[in-house]
C-alpha positions, 0 to 999 in steps of 0.5 A: 852805807850802801854796798853794791855787789858787782858780778863779773862774768868770766868768759872762757876762751874756747882755745884751751878747752879745744886743745885739752879735748884734742890732747885727750882724744890723741892720748886715748887713740895712742893708748888704744893702739898700744893696747891692741898691739900688746894684747893681739900677740898670739900666745905660744906653748910647746905644741900649738900656736894659735891666732885669732887675727882676722885677714880679709881679702886683699885681691881687687878682683874679689868684688870688694869682699862682697860675701864677708869672707875672713879668716876667723882662726888658724892654728899651728900644731908643732907635733905634725907641722900642720896648720888648720884654718877656718874661714867664715862668711856667706854663700850668695845663696843656699844652693851655691857650693864653696870650695877652698884651695891653698897655694903655698908659695916657696919662700921662707917663711912660706906664704899660704894663700887660700882661694875660695870658689863658689859654684852656682847651682844648675840653671834649672834649679830654683833657689831662694835668694838670700845669704847663707852663713858659711864656714870653711875649714882646712889644713896644710903643711908648712913651717911654724912661721908661715903666713896665711891670707885670703886670696881671690874669690871666683864665682862659677 
């Protein structure tokens, strides 16, 4: 008596596989968004409110944020009603000077806009052509609910 063994190949349909992967990717994306919104809320205590959110330049006249400027942190001190901020980025050359100005719009909550002005060195100054790291700090008075954004960048 001879017994024959017949092997059958099972073909997997690619549609359920792809659908499963798609659902998995969508779930991961949703969980990431939820986690970011939960963990990105600033902590608050009695005396200081701080945020590590990053705001980038929103003005079209800023040359597409060429110098990587962003608000790296800002804090509110309830004791004196004062905000402090730190902006990081790059100077076009080590010889340029950066200056920040804060414009506070009268609304509630107040909207503070920080404008950065780069001043070039005199024409007869020799300067190496390279970016230099930049940190600008400043303070302004506004209410606890004030918002801060980076405004226009000017090069003189």
